Chimera marker file (.cmm) of the C-alpha trace (Angstrom):
<marker_set name="trace">
<marker id="1" x="-0.027" y="0.144" z="-0.037" r="1" g="1" b="0" radius="0.5"/>
<marker id="2" x="1.379" y="3.257" z="-0.903" r="1" g="1" b="0" radius="0.5"/>
<marker id="3" x="0.736" y="5.621" z="2.034" r="1" g="1" b="0" radius="0.5"/>
<marker id="4" x="0.871" y="8.947" z="-0.133" r="1" g="1" b="0" radius="0.5"/>
<marker id="5" x="-2.043" y="8.033" z="-2.398" r="1" g="1" b="0" radius="0.5"/>
<marker id="6" x="-5.206" y="10.286" z="-2.062" r="1" g="1" b="0" radius="0.5"/>
<marker id="7" x="-7.263" y="8.538" z="0.369" r="1" g="1" b="0" radius="0.5"/>
<marker id="8" x="-10.309" y="9.863" z="-1.586" r="1" g="1" b="0" radius="0.5"/>
<marker id="9" x="-9.295" y="8.030" z="-4.797" r="1" g="1" b="0" radius="0.5"/>
<marker id="10" x="-8.313" y="4.562" z="-5.278" r="1" g="1" b="0" radius="0.5"/>
<marker id="11" x="-8.443" y="3.593" z="-1.800" r="1" g="1" b="0" radius="0.5"/>
<marker id="12" x="-11.952" y="4.699" z="-1.223" r="1" g="1" b="0" radius="0.5"/>
<marker id="13" x="-12.793" y="2.926" z="-4.659" r="1" g="1" b="0" radius="0.5"/>
<marker id="14" x="-11.193" y="-0.492" z="-3.434" r="1" g="1" b="0" radius="0.5"/>
<marker id="15" x="-12.929" y="0.146" z="-0.204" r="1" g="1" b="0" radius="0.5"/>
<marker id="16" x="-16.121" y="0.423" z="-1.418" r="1" g="1" b="0" radius="0.5"/>
<marker id="17" x="-15.735" y="-2.374" z="-4.246" r="1" g="1" b="0" radius="0.5"/>
<marker id="18" x="-14.650" y="-4.942" z="-1.272" r="1" g="1" b="0" radius="0.5"/>
<marker id="19" x="-17.708" y="-3.651" z="0.452" r="1" g="1" b="0" radius="0.5"/>
<marker id="20" x="-19.896" y="-4.387" z="-2.117" r="1" g="1" b="0" radius="0.5"/>
<marker id="21" x="-18.585" y="-7.355" z="-3.564" r="1" g="1" b="0" radius="0.5"/>
<marker id="22" x="-15.846" y="-8.678" z="-1.174" r="1" g="1" b="0" radius="0.5"/>
<marker id="23" x="-18.176" y="-11.193" z="0.935" r="1" g="1" b="0" radius="0.5"/>
<marker id="24" x="-19.475" y="-12.877" z="-2.562" r="1" g="1" b="0" radius="0.5"/>
<marker id="25" x="-16.115" y="-13.209" z="-3.627" r="1" g="1" b="0" radius="0.5"/>
<marker id="26" x="-15.090" y="-14.860" z="0.024" r="1" g="1" b="0" radius="0.5"/>
<marker id="27" x="-18.045" y="-17.222" z="0.284" r="1" g="1" b="0" radius="0.5"/>
<marker id="28" x="-17.338" y="-18.537" z="-2.979" r="1" g="1" b="0" radius="0.5"/>
<marker id="29" x="-13.597" y="-18.734" z="-2.754" r="1" g="1" b="0" radius="0.5"/>
<marker id="30" x="-13.906" y="-20.609" z="0.409" r="1" g="1" b="0" radius="0.5"/>
<marker id="31" x="-15.944" y="-23.287" z="-0.666" r="1" g="1" b="0" radius="0.5"/>
<marker id="32" x="-13.168" y="-25.044" z="-2.111" r="1" g="1" b="0" radius="0.5"/>
<marker id="33" x="-10.195" y="-24.733" z="-0.120" r="1" g="1" b="0" radius="0.5"/>
<marker id="34" x="-8.135" y="-26.797" z="-2.776" r="1" g="1" b="0" radius="0.5"/>
<marker id="35" x="-8.979" y="-24.457" z="-5.592" r="1" g="1" b="0" radius="0.5"/>
<marker id="36" x="-8.417" y="-21.196" z="-3.312" r="1" g="1" b="0" radius="0.5"/>
<marker id="37" x="-4.877" y="-22.475" z="-2.213" r="1" g="1" b="0" radius="0.5"/>
<marker id="38" x="-3.715" y="-22.923" z="-6.059" r="1" g="1" b="0" radius="0.5"/>
<marker id="39" x="-5.164" y="-19.693" z="-7.116" r="1" g="1" b="0" radius="0.5"/>
<marker id="40" x="-3.570" y="-18.022" z="-4.031" r="1" g="1" b="0" radius="0.5"/>
<marker id="41" x="-0.099" y="-19.733" z="-4.970" r="1" g="1" b="0" radius="0.5"/>
<marker id="42" x="-0.619" y="-18.422" z="-8.855" r="1" g="1" b="0" radius="0.5"/>
<marker id="43" x="-1.316" y="-15.297" z="-7.597" r="1" g="1" b="0" radius="0.5"/>
<marker id="44" x="1.978" y="-14.895" z="-5.643" r="1" g="1" b="0" radius="0.5"/>
<marker id="45" x="4.107" y="-16.315" z="-8.773" r="1" g="1" b="0" radius="0.5"/>
<marker id="46" x="2.393" y="-14.091" z="-11.003" r="1" g="1" b="0" radius="0.5"/>
<marker id="47" x="3.099" y="-11.072" z="-8.577" r="1" g="1" b="0" radius="0.5"/>
<marker id="48" x="6.731" y="-11.990" z="-8.150" r="1" g="1" b="0" radius="0.5"/>
<marker id="49" x="7.208" y="-12.089" z="-11.848" r="1" g="1" b="0" radius="0.5"/>
<marker id="50" x="5.103" y="-9.325" z="-13.126" r="1" g="1" b="0" radius="0.5"/>
<marker id="51" x="5.991" y="-5.519" z="-12.768" r="1" g="1" b="0" radius="0.5"/>
<marker id="52" x="3.894" y="-3.548" z="-10.968" r="1" g="1" b="0" radius="0.5"/>
<marker id="53" x="2.796" y="-0.545" z="-12.573" r="1" g="1" b="0" radius="0.5"/>
<marker id="54" x="0.663" y="0.871" z="-9.527" r="1" g="1" b="0" radius="0.5"/>
<marker id="55" x="2.841" y="1.008" z="-6.670" r="1" g="1" b="0" radius="0.5"/>
<marker id="56" x="6.826" y="0.506" z="-7.045" r="1" g="1" b="0" radius="0.5"/>
<marker id="57" x="7.895" y="-2.738" z="-5.567" r="1" g="1" b="0" radius="0.5"/>
<marker id="58" x="11.439" y="-1.425" z="-5.276" r="1" g="1" b="0" radius="0.5"/>
<marker id="59" x="10.338" y="2.208" z="-3.766" r="1" g="1" b="0" radius="0.5"/>
<marker id="60" x="7.769" y="0.110" z="-1.208" r="1" g="1" b="0" radius="0.5"/>
<marker id="61" x="9.932" y="-3.238" z="-0.991" r="1" g="1" b="0" radius="0.5"/>
<marker id="62" x="9.099" y="-3.635" z="2.863" r="1" g="1" b="0" radius="0.5"/>
<marker id="63" x="5.480" y="-3.123" z="2.505" r="1" g="1" b="0" radius="0.5"/>
<marker id="64" x="5.505" y="-5.470" z="-0.754" r="1" g="1" b="0" radius="0.5"/>
<marker id="65" x="7.290" y="-7.951" z="1.038" r="1" g="1" b="0" radius="0.5"/>
<marker id="66" x="5.083" y="-7.823" z="4.068" r="1" g="1" b="0" radius="0.5"/>
<marker id="67" x="1.816" y="-8.174" z="1.782" r="1" g="1" b="0" radius="0.5"/>
<marker id="68" x="3.553" y="-11.233" z="0.251" r="1" g="1" b="0" radius="0.5"/>
<marker id="69" x="3.872" y="-13.013" z="3.650" r="1" g="1" b="0" radius="0.5"/>
<marker id="70" x="0.586" y="-12.101" z="4.984" r="1" g="1" b="0" radius="0.5"/>
<marker id="71" x="-0.712" y="-14.004" z="2.125" r="1" g="1" b="0" radius="0.5"/>
<marker id="72" x="1.477" y="-16.707" z="2.549" r="1" g="1" b="0" radius="0.5"/>
<marker id="73" x="0.509" y="-17.171" z="5.747" r="1" g="1" b="0" radius="0.5"/>
<marker id="74" x="-3.288" y="-16.562" z="4.935" r="1" g="1" b="0" radius="0.5"/>
<marker id="75" x="-2.495" y="-19.865" z="2.797" r="1" g="1" b="0" radius="0.5"/>
<marker id="76" x="-1.200" y="-21.570" z="5.756" r="1" g="1" b="0" radius="0.5"/>
<marker id="77" x="-3.274" y="-20.892" z="8.009" r="1" g="1" b="0" radius="0.5"/>
<marker id="78" x="-6.474" y="-21.738" z="5.653" r="1" g="1" b="0" radius="0.5"/>
<marker id="79" x="-5.086" y="-25.107" z="4.580" r="1" g="1" b="0" radius="0.5"/>
<marker id="80" x="-3.906" y="-26.089" z="8.356" r="1" g="1" b="0" radius="0.5"/>
<marker id="81" x="-7.789" y="-25.223" z="9.654" r="1" g="1" b="0" radius="0.5"/>
<marker id="82" x="-9.505" y="-26.697" z="6.334" r="1" g="1" b="0" radius="0.5"/>
<marker id="83" x="-11.925" y="-29.040" z="8.437" r="1" g="1" b="0" radius="0.5"/>
<marker id="84" x="-13.013" y="-25.977" z="11.084" r="1" g="1" b="0" radius="0.5"/>
<marker id="85" x="-13.568" y="-24.056" z="7.960" r="1" g="1" b="0" radius="0.5"/>
<marker id="86" x="-15.715" y="-26.191" z="6.201" r="1" g="1" b="0" radius="0.5"/>
<marker id="87" x="-17.651" y="-26.706" z="9.691" r="1" g="1" b="0" radius="0.5"/>
<marker id="88" x="-18.323" y="-23.171" z="9.948" r="1" g="1" b="0" radius="0.5"/>
<marker id="89" x="-19.549" y="-22.685" z="6.685" r="1" g="1" b="0" radius="0.5"/>
<marker id="90" x="-21.835" y="-25.929" z="6.801" r="1" g="1" b="0" radius="0.5"/>
<marker id="91" x="-22.872" y="-24.039" z="10.127" r="1" g="1" b="0" radius="0.5"/>
<marker id="92" x="-23.931" y="-21.146" z="8.375" r="1" g="1" b="0" radius="0.5"/>
<marker id="93" x="-25.542" y="-22.765" z="5.252" r="1" g="1" b="0" radius="0.5"/>
<marker id="94" x="-22.938" y="-22.358" z="3.051" r="1" g="1" b="0" radius="0.5"/>
<marker id="95" x="-21.778" y="-25.254" z="0.417" r="1" g="1" b="0" radius="0.5"/>
<marker id="96" x="-18.133" y="-27.006" z="0.422" r="1" g="1" b="0" radius="0.5"/>
<marker id="97" x="-17.382" y="-28.093" z="-2.845" r="1" g="1" b="0" radius="0.5"/>
<marker id="98" x="-14.565" y="-30.240" z="-1.647" r="1" g="1" b="0" radius="0.5"/>
<link id1="1" id2="2" r="1" g="1" b="0" radius="0.2"/>
<link id1="2" id2="3" r="1" g="1" b="0" radius="0.2"/>
<link id1="3" id2="4" r="1" g="1" b="0" radius="0.2"/>
<link id1="4" id2="5" r="1" g="1" b="0" radius="0.2"/>
<link id1="5" id2="6" r="1" g="1" b="0" radius="0.2"/>
<link id1="6" id2="7" r="1" g="1" b="0" radius="0.2"/>
<link id1="7" id2="8" r="1" g="1" b="0" radius="0.2"/>
<link id1="8" id2="9" r="1" g="1" b="0" radius="0.2"/>
<link id1="9" id2="10" r="1" g="1" b="0" radius="0.2"/>
<link id1="10" id2="11" r="1" g="1" b="0" radius="0.2"/>
<link id1="11" id2="12" r="1" g="1" b="0" radius="0.2"/>
<link id1="12" id2="13" r="1" g="1" b="0" radius="0.2"/>
<link id1="13" id2="14" r="1" g="1" b="0" radius="0.2"/>
<link id1="14" id2="15" r="1" g="1" b="0" radius="0.2"/>
<link id1="15" id2="16" r="1" g="1" b="0" radius="0.2"/>
<link id1="16" id2="17" r="1" g="1" b="0" radius="0.2"/>
<link id1="17" id2="18" r="1" g="1" b="0" radius="0.2"/>
<link id1="18" id2="19" r="1" g="1" b="0" radius="0.2"/>
<link id1="19" id2="20" r="1" g="1" b="0" radius="0.2"/>
<link id1="20" id2="21" r="1" g="1" b="0" radius="0.2"/>
<link id1="21" id2="22" r="1" g="1" b="0" radius="0.2"/>
<link id1="22" id2="23" r="1" g="1" b="0" radius="0.2"/>
<link id1="23" id2="24" r="1" g="1" b="0" radius="0.2"/>
<link id1="24" id2="25" r="1" g="1" b="0" radius="0.2"/>
<link id1="25" id2="26" r="1" g="1" b="0" radius="0.2"/>
<link id1="26" id2="27" r="1" g="1" b="0" radius="0.2"/>
<link id1="27" id2="28" r="1" g="1" b="0" radius="0.2"/>
<link id1="28" id2="29" r="1" g="1" b="0" radius="0.2"/>
<link id1="29" id2="30" r="1" g="1" b="0" radius="0.2"/>
<link id1="30" id2="31" r="1" g="1" b="0" radius="0.2"/>
<link id1="31" id2="32" r="1" g="1" b="0" radius="0.2"/>
<link id1="32" id2="33" r="1" g="1" b="0" radius="0.2"/>
<link id1="33" id2="34" r="1" g="1" b="0" radius="0.2"/>
<link id1="34" id2="35" r="1" g="1" b="0" radius="0.2"/>
<link id1="35" id2="36" r="1" g="1" b="0" radius="0.2"/>
<link id1="36" id2="37" r="1" g="1" b="0" radius="0.2"/>
<link id1="37" id2="38" r="1" g="1" b="0" radius="0.2"/>
<link id1="38" id2="39" r="1" g="1" b="0" radius="0.2"/>
<link id1="39" id2="40" r="1" g="1" b="0" radius="0.2"/>
<link id1="40" id2="41" r="1" g="1" b="0" radius="0.2"/>
<link id1="41" id2="42" r="1" g="1" b="0" radius="0.2"/>
<link id1="42" id2="43" r="1" g="1" b="0" radius="0.2"/>
<link id1="43" id2="44" r="1" g="1" b="0" radius="0.2"/>
<link id1="44" id2="45" r="1" g="1" b="0" radius="0.2"/>
<link id1="45" id2="46" r="1" g="1" b="0" radius="0.2"/>
<link id1="46" id2="47" r="1" g="1" b="0" radius="0.2"/>
<link id1="47" id2="48" r="1" g="1" b="0" radius="0.2"/>
<link id1="48" id2="49" r="1" g="1" b="0" radius="0.2"/>
<link id1="49" id2="50" r="1" g="1" b="0" radius="0.2"/>
<link id1="50" id2="51" r="1" g="1" b="0" radius="0.2"/>
<link id1="51" id2="52" r="1" g="1" b="0" radius="0.2"/>
<link id1="52" id2="53" r="1" g="1" b="0" radius="0.2"/>
<link id1="53" id2="54" r="1" g="1" b="0" radius="0.2"/>
<link id1="54" id2="55" r="1" g="1" b="0" radius="0.2"/>
<link id1="55" id2="56" r="1" g="1" b="0" radius="0.2"/>
<link id1="56" id2="57" r="1" g="1" b="0" radius="0.2"/>
<link id1="57" id2="58" r="1" g="1" b="0" radius="0.2"/>
<link id1="58" id2="59" r="1" g="1" b="0" radius="0.2"/>
<link id1="59" id2="60" r="1" g="1" b="0" radius="0.2"/>
<link id1="60" id2="61" r="1" g="1" b="0" radius="0.2"/>
<link id1="61" id2="62" r="1" g="1" b="0" radius="0.2"/>
<link id1="62" id2="63" r="1" g="1" b="0" radius="0.2"/>
<link id1="63" id2="64" r="1" g="1" b="0" radius="0.2"/>
<link id1="64" id2="65" r="1" g="1" b="0" radius="0.2"/>
<link id1="65" id2="66" r="1" g="1" b="0" radius="0.2"/>
<link id1="66" id2="67" r="1" g="1" b="0" radius="0.2"/>
<link id1="67" id2="68" r="1" g="1" b="0" radius="0.2"/>
<link id1="68" id2="69" r="1" g="1" b="0" radius="0.2"/>
<link id1="69" id2="70" r="1" g="1" b="0" radius="0.2"/>
<link id1="70" id2="71" r="1" g="1" b="0" radius="0.2"/>
<link id1="71" id2="72" r="1" g="1" b="0" radius="0.2"/>
<link id1="72" id2="73" r="1" g="1" b="0" radius="0.2"/>
<link id1="73" id2="74" r="1" g="1" b="0" radius="0.2"/>
<link id1="74" id2="75" r="1" g="1" b="0" radius="0.2"/>
<link id1="75" id2="76" r="1" g="1" b="0" radius="0.2"/>
<link id1="76" id2="77" r="1" g="1" b="0" radius="0.2"/>
<link id1="77" id2="78" r="1" g="1" b="0" radius="0.2"/>
<link id1="78" id2="79" r="1" g="1" b="0" radius="0.2"/>
<link id1="79" id2="80" r="1" g="1" b="0" radius="0.2"/>
<link id1="80" id2="81" r="1" g="1" b="0" radius="0.2"/>
<link id1="81" id2="82" r="1" g="1" b="0" radius="0.2"/>
<link id1="82" id2="83" r="1" g="1" b="0" radius="0.2"/>
<link id1="83" id2="84" r="1" g="1" b="0" radius="0.2"/>
<link id1="84" id2="85" r="1" g="1" b="0" radius="0.2"/>
<link id1="85" id2="86" r="1" g="1" b="0" radius="0.2"/>
<link id1="86" id2="87" r="1" g="1" b="0" radius="0.2"/>
<link id1="87" id2="88" r="1" g="1" b="0" radius="0.2"/>
<link id1="88" id2="89" r="1" g="1" b="0" radius="0.2"/>
<link id1="89" id2="90" r="1" g="1" b="0" radius="0.2"/>
<link id1="90" id2="91" r="1" g="1" b="0" radius="0.2"/>
<link id1="91" id2="92" r="1" g="1" b="0" radius="0.2"/>
<link id1="92" id2="93" r="1" g="1" b="0" radius="0.2"/>
<link id1="93" id2="94" r="1" g="1" b="0" radius="0.2"/>
<link id1="94" id2="95" r="1" g="1" b="0" radius="0.2"/>
<link id1="95" id2="96" r="1" g="1" b="0" radius="0.2"/>
<link id1="96" id2="97" r="1" g="1" b="0" radius="0.2"/>
<link id1="97" id2="98" r="1" g="1" b="0" radius="0.2"/>
</marker_set>
């Protein structure tokens, strides 16, 4: 995240986007944990290999690495807690596709 961005611009748009469809995306994604893990792996691979035209990964290296570590940690946590996640989804009336 670039702390110098105008908070009423892209940051506000992203927050609004997340509020409107974020829950729906998460409900779908967490319904198939194996597919979610594979997708997150592809995201990390793509991110490492692809230049970022929005926020410099060189100028903001610490933030970029922190974000990547957070995503890697989330992957591990999701896979380690798969049974619990599936049980909670079932209790909430959500489908588990694997």
